[in-house]
Structures are given as C-alpha cells and as structure tokens.
C-alpha positions in Angstrom: 0.0 0.0 0.0 1.4 3.3 -1.1 0.1 6.2 1.0 0.7 9.7 -0.7 0.1 13.3 0.3 1.1 15.5 -2.7 0.6 19.0 -1.4 2.8 20.0 1.6 4.0 23.5 2.1 7.3 24.8 3.6 6.9 27.3 6.5 10.7 28.3 6.7 13.8 27.4 4.8 16.7 26.5 7.1 18.3 29.9 6.6 15.4 31.2 8.7 13.5 32.9 5.9 9.7 32.5 5.5 8.5 30.6 2.5 4.8 30.1 3.1 4.0 33.1 5.2 0.8 31.6 6.6 2.4 28.3 7.5 4.1 27.2 10.7 7.8 28.0 11.1 8.3 24.4 12.2 7.4 23.2 8.7 10.9 22.9 7.4 12.0 20.2 4.9 13.8 18.0 7.4 10.9 18.2 9.9 8.4 17.4 7.1 10.4 14.3 6.0 10.8 13.1 9.6 7.2 13.7 10.6 5.7 12.3 7.4 7.7 9.1 7.8 7.6 8.4 11.5 4.4 10.0 12.8 2.1 9.9 9.8 3.3 6.7 8.1 3.3 8.1 4.5 5.3 6.6 1.7 5.2 9.4 -0.9 5.0 13.2 -0.5 5.0 16.2 -2.8 6.8 19.4 -1.5 5.1 22.2 -3.4 7.6 25.0 -2.4 10.6 23.3 -3.8 11.2 26.2 -6.1 12.1 28.5 -3.2 15.7 29.6 -3.2 16.1 28.7 0.4 14.4 25.3 0.0 16.6 24.4 -2.9 19.6 24.9 -0.7 17.9 22.8 1.9 17.6 19.9 -0.5 21.2 20.2 -1.4 22.3 20.2 2.2 20.3 17.1 2.9 21.9 15.4 -0.2 25.4 16.5 1.0 24.6 14.9 4.5 23.2 11.7 2.9 19.9 12.2 4.6 18.1 12.0 1.3 19.3 10.2 -1.8 18.2 10.6 -5.5 16.4 7.7 -7.1 17.3 6.7 -10.6 13.6 6.9 -11.5 13.0 10.3 -9.9 12.4 11.6 -6.5 14.5 11.4 -3.3 14.5 8.5 -0.9 14.5 9.2 2.9 14.2 5.9 4.8 10.7 4.6 4.0 9.7 7.8 2.3 10.0 9.2 -1.2 10.0 13.0 -1.7 8.9 14.6 -5.0 10.0 18.2 -5.6 7.2 20.5 -6.8 5.9 24.0 -7.1 2.5 25.7 -6.6 1.9 28.7 -8.7 -0.9 31.1 -9.4 -2.0 31.8 -13.0 -4.5 34.1 -14.5 -7.2 31.9 -16.1 -10.1 33.4 -17.9 -11.3 36.3 -15.7 -9.9 34.9 -12.5 -6.8 33.4 -10.9 -6.2 29.8 -10.0 -3.5 27.7 -8.3 -1.7 24.9 -10.2 0.8 22.2 -9.0 3.7 20.9 -11.0 6.1 18.1 -10.0 9.5 17.2 -11.4 11.8 14.2 -11.2 14.8 15.9 -9.6 16.0 19.4 -8.6 17.9 19.8 -11.9 14.6 19.7 -13.9 12.9 22.0 -11.4 15.8 24.5 -11.5 15.8 24.4 -15.4 12.0 25.2 -15.3 12.6 28.0 -12.7 15.3 29.4 -14.9 13.0 29.5 -17.9 10.3 31.4 -16.1 12.3 33.4 -13.6 11.5 36.8 -15.1 7.8 36.1 -14.8 7.9 35.7 -11.0 8.8 38.5 -8.7 9.8 36.7 -5.5 11.6 33.3 -5.7 11.7 32.7 -1.9 8.0 32.8 -1.2 5.3 30.2 -1.9 2.4 30.3 -4.3 3.6 33.3 -6.4 1.8 34.7 -9.4 3.4 33.7 -12.7 2.8 36.2 -15.5 2.5 33.6 -18.2 -0.5 32.3 -20.2 -1.6 28.9 -18.9 -0.7 27.2 -22.2 2.9 28.6 -22.0 3.3 27.6 -18.4 2.0 24.1 -19.1 4.4 23.8 -22.1 7.4 24.7 -20.0 6.4 22.2 -17.2 6.1 19.4 -19.7 9.3 20.4 -21.6 11.2 19.9 -18.3 9.7 16.4 -17.7 7.2 17.7 -15.3 3.6 16.8 -14.7 0.9 19.4 -13.7 -2.6 19.6 -12.2 -5.1 22.2 -10.9 -4.9 22.6 -7.1 -7.9 22.6 -4.8 -10.0 23.0 -7.9 -13.4 23.7 -6.4 -12.6 26.3 -3.7 -13.7 29.9 -4.1 -10.1 31.0 -3.2 -7.9 30.3 -6.2 -9.7 27.1 -7.4 -10.1 26.9 -11.1 -13.8 25.9 -10.9 -14.5 28.0 -7.9 -12.9 31.2 -9.2 -12.5 31.0 -13.0 -14.8 28.7 -15.0 -17.6 26.2 -15.2 -15.7 24.0 -17.7 -11.9 23.5 -18.0 -12.2 23.3 -21.7 -13.3 26.9 -21.7 -10.1 28.3 -20.2 -7.3 25.7 -20.8 -5.6 24.7 -24.0 -5.7 21.1 -22.9 -7.5 19.2 -20.2 -5.4 18.1 -17.2 -4.8 14.4 -16.7 -5.2 14.8 -12.9 -6.8 17.3 -10.6 -6.8 18.0 -6.9 -10.3 18.2 -5.4 -9.6 20.2 -2.2 -10.8 19.9 1.4 -14.4 20.8 0.7 -15.3 18.3 -2.0 -15.3 14.5 -2.5 -15.5 12.2 -5.6 -19.3 12.2 -5.8 -19.2 16.1 -6.0 -16.3 16.1 -8.5 -18.0 13.6 -10.8 -21.0 15.9 -11.1 -18.9 17.4 -13.9 -18.8 14.9 -16.8 -15.5 16.3 -18.1 -13.8 14.9 -15.0 -14.9 11.3 -15.5 -11.6 10.1 -16.9 -9.3 12.5 -15.0 -7.3 11.2 -12.0 -8.6 12.7 -8.8 -6.3 13.3 -5.8 -7.0 14.3 -2.2 -4.1 16.1 -0.6 -3.7 17.9 2.7 -2.4 21.4 1.5 -0.6 21.3 4.9 0.4 24.5 6.5 1.6 22.8 9.7 3.0 19.5 10.6 -0.1 18.1 12.3 -2.1 18.8 9.1 0.1 16.6 6.9 -2.1 13.7 5.7 -5.4 15.3 6.9 -6.2 14.2 3.3 -4.2 11.6 1.4 -4.4 8.8 -1.2 -3.9 5.1 -1.4 -2.1 4.5 -4.7 -1.1 1.5 -6.9 2.0 2.6 -8.7 4.5 0.8 -10.9 7.1 2.0 -8.4 7.3 4.5 -5.5 9.1 7.3 -7.4 8.5 10.2 -9.6 8.3 7.8 -12.6 5.6 5.9 -10.8 3.6 9.0 -10.2 4.1 10.2 -13.7 3.1 6.9 -15.2 -0.1 7.0 -13.2 -1.0 10.5 -14.4 0.2 10.3 -18.0 -0.2 6.6 -18.9 -2.7 5.6 -16.3 -0.5 2.8 -15.2 -1.6 1.9 -11.7 -4.6 3.6 -10.0 -5.9 5.7 -7.1 -7.4 2.9 -5.1 -8.9 5.3 -2.5 -8.9 8.9 -1.5 -9.0 9.6 2.3 -10.3 13.0 3.1 -12.3 15.2 5.4 -16.0 14.9 5.0 -16.8 17.8 2.7 -19.0 19.4 5.4 -15.9 20.0 7.5 -14.1 21.9 4.7 -13.7 25.7 5.1 -15.6 26.4 2.0 -18.2 23.6 1.8 -21.3 25.9 1.9 -21.9 29.6 1.1 -21.1 32.0 3.8 -22.6 35.5 4.4 -20.1 38.2 5.1 -22.8 40.4 6.5 -24.6 38.2 9.1 -21.7 35.7 9.4 -23.8 32.6 8.9 -23.1 29.5 6.9 -26.0 28.5 4.6 -28.0 25.6 5.7 -30.8 25.8 3.0 -30.8 23.6 -0.1 -28.0 24.6 -2.5 -27.2 26.4 -4.7 -26.9 29.7 -2.6 -25.0 31.9 -5.0 -26.9 35.3 -5.2 -27.9 36.4 -1.8 -27.9 35.3 1.8 -31.1 33.2 2.8 -31.0 34.7 6.3 -30.4 38.5 5.7 -30.6 39.0 2.0 -27.1 40.4 1.6 -25.3 39.7 -1.7 -21.9 39.7 0.1 -21.4 36.0 -0.1 -18.3 33.6 -0.3 -19.8 30.9 -2.6 -19.5 27.4 -1.1 -18.1 24.5 -3.0 -21.3 22.5 -2.9 -23.3 25.6 -4.0 -20.9 26.3 -6.9 -21.0 22.7 -8.0 -24.8 22.5 -7.8 -24.9 25.6 -10.0 -22.5 24.3 -12.7 -23.0 20.5 -12.6 -24.1 18.6 -15.7 -24.5 15.3 -13.8 -26.4 14.7 -10.5 -24.6 14.8 -7.2 -25.7 11.5 -5.8 -25.0 11.7 -2.0 -26.9 8.4 -1.4 -24.7 6.3 -3.8 -21.8 4.6 -1.9 -18.5 5.4 -3.5 -15.9 3.0 -2.0 -13.1 5.0 -3.6 -13.6 8.0 -1.3 -13.3 7.3 2.4 -14.2 10.1 4.9 -11.4 10.5 7.4 -11.2 13.0 10.2 -7.6 13.3 11.5 -7.1 11.8 15.0 -6.2 15.2 16.7 -9.5 16.7 15.3 -11.6 14.0 17.2 -13.4 14.7 20.5 -11.6 13.1 23.4 -8.2 12.8 21.9 -5.9 15.4 23.5 -2.1 15.4 23.5 -1.9 12.6 26.1 -4.1 10.2 24.3 -2.6 11.0 21.0 0.9 10.3 22.4 -0.5 7.0 23.8 -1.8 6.0 20.4 1.5 6.7 18.7 3.4 4.9 21.4 1.3 1.8 20.8 0.7 1.9 17.1 3.7 4.0 15.9 1.9 6.0 13.2 -1.5 7.7 12.6 -2.1 5.6 9.5 -1.6 2.4 11.4 -4.3 3.6 13.9 -6.7 4.2 11.0 -5.9 1.2 8.8 -4.8 -1.6 11.0 -5.6 -1.2 14.7 -8.2 -3.6 16.0 -11.1 -2.3 18.2 -9.9 -4.2 21.3 -6.4 -2.7 21.0 -7.8 0.8 20.7 -10.0 0.2 23.7 -7.0 -0.9 25.7 -5.1 2.3 25.0 -7.9 5.1 25.0 -11.0 3.5 26.4 -14.3 2.4 25.0 -15.8 5.8 24.3 -12.8 7.3 22.4 -12.3 4.0 20.5 -15.9 4.2 19.3 -15.2 7.8 18.1 -12.1 6.5 16.1 -14.2 3.7 14.6 -17.0 6.2 13.6 -14.3 8.4 12.0 -13.0 5.3 10.1 -16.5 4.7 8.6 -17.6 8.2 8.0 -20.3 8.1 10.6 -19.5 11.1 12.7 -22.1 13.8 13.2 -20.9 17.1 11.6 -21.9 20.7 11.3 -20.9 22.3 7.9 -18.1 24.8 7.4 -17.9 27.8 5.1 -16.3 31.2 4.5 -12.9 30.1 5.8 -14.2 28.3 9.0 -14.0 24.6 9.4 -17.0 22.5 10.1 -17.1 20.7 13.4 -17.5 17.2 14.8 -20.6 17.2 16.9 -20.1 13.7 18.5 -19.5 14.0 22.2 -17.3 11.7 24.2 
C-alpha cells in the first residue's frame, strides 16, 4: 500500500527565511520528512515549495549529508519515504486566478524550469507566487522539463479553477489536465457531477500549513514504483490507480457551503446559494463548493450512492476526546497515525484510549461522525461528544 500526500508547504527554509508566510515555522524540509515518515506513516510526499531559493539549498544540504538520496527513476529517498519536488503557482485563467501544481523528477529539472520562467515571478523565496504567463505557455514549460501538472484545490472559491474561474476546464485551458486535486471541501461524488472529470485522476491532498495537518487528506495508490516515474506513469499513462482517496468529510471543509459576510452565517438551506444570503438577503457571499458545483454540474450529485473510492477521514487530533496525552499513547502503541486508522483492532484501541474514544475513532473510520458544515474560511465541526 502506497500512502501519498502530494501537497505539503514549507513554512521556513533552514536559513530562517519565510517561504509560506501563513504556514508554521516548524514546517521545514527536514521536519516534514521526519514527521511524514515516523508519525504519519506516509510513503510518498510532494513538496510544493521546492522552487524557493532557500528550500533548494535545503535539498542540497540534505543530499550532502546523505539524509536524502536521489532515485534513478526520480524523487528522493529518505528511509521509507520518497520526496517529490514540486511547485505551486498562481496563473490568470479566464477572468480569475487559479493555483496549479507541478512536479519534477529531480532538482535539476525543477531548476531548469525555474530558470526559464524566472522573469515572470517577482519573489523566488516565497510560496504560491503569481506567474505572469498564459496557462498554455506555463504548461508547455512544465512538460518540456519532464514535469507533470494539475489544478490545485480545484473547487474552492479561493484560487480554485472551478471556484474562481470557469464552469468548464475546456473553456479556459488549451488542454484538459490528466489529474486534478479536489480540495478539502469536496469528494469524488461532488467532483464527478462534472462529466469532463470522468476520466481524470482525482487526488485528495492535505495542503498542509503545519506538521499536524500533513495527511489530513491523502491517497492510497497503486504505482508501478514508488518514485516520480511511478507517479508520472499513473498520471500520463494511467499505469496503476488511485485505489482510494481519504479525506475530510466535505461538510468539514472551510468552503463547503456559502457564507454570508454580512450576518456571518453558513448557509443551511438547499443549494445552490449563489446570489444572496437566505438569512439576511445580503449579496456579500463567499460561494461554497457545494453551492458552486450544484450551480454548474451537468450530472447529478448523488449523495446516497456509496463510493468506495472515497473514504471520509477526520484526523485523529481533530476528534473529540483525543488530547495530547491520548494522541501520544496511540502513537506509542501503534507507531503512526495511518496504522491507527488502517490496522488497529477495536480491542487494541479500547485498551489504549478506552471504549468511548475507541468508538469515536471507529466512527471516523467509517464516516459516521455527526458534523456541522463549514464555510467562509471556517472549518466544520464534529458534533459527536465523548
């Protein structure tokens, strides 16, 4: 089983300079590698700030120290983990702006890509910078440097291509992507309400801005090998598959439902709420992912249909009754979070955290937690009480 989280940010480079300003300063490349491997139990990660001048130096320092080693098929090996260097950038698409991810086999290809577009980015230390290129030109330069690309958090109102730019990808891109990241407020049922995504590979990733949020969403993959080539072959040749996505229930996402900036309420009426607030009538709305998809879908969103390829998963530290002490006990017994979720038997969980908390974990495994919806930048909440 290959567990992968392909969207992890860097908070600081080792020279002390900020990379992702809104991310935790503890989110450094060495800490991410160690935490992803030993605490989370991941096998494959994508670092989307690898373009940063400071982060590139961090890679080179880890290579000099032998803490990571280049794989012949792309990526860098660190114990049981493979690291794929990548970049998140912002492009103007149609009348809006959207974030895109690109991944490369090694630093050489990433640095060649950066050299080709350096005059189109103003700050090479910081994350998620605007690139003043047309999407087609950006895509061409990624592919010419052996990279793969995909839209990031595609449905969110903040820099998501569907949420902020278009109702159909074919309207604004010169070619359809081969893969797409859904984002925290959507799942496969919602994504597949757009028929143009039927044959596109769908990923769930954490978009982590702190260590604890790594693998809050992740993927179980079947790849030809755990490397960049394995990932590239999945995206380009469809060799292998996304066996399952593991992600937050969409209701917990920060942008699941429309949010009124005037009365500060998350919409609870039937979607779509896209014009005015159902509570106060204000037109000052942040349009929710469910509301936007209901507005633009050309296929039904069938919430009653069981989709075994998407498993709702609330991270352990988000669950009621799991504070620092019980979290530490779980890790001491089971080693990693993914072991708790994928392998730990009920009786073993009960022995560590007690019957009530074990039941909460089992509910989280099966997507049966009671939730209140999020919106407008505020997460939804678990309503189950221990």
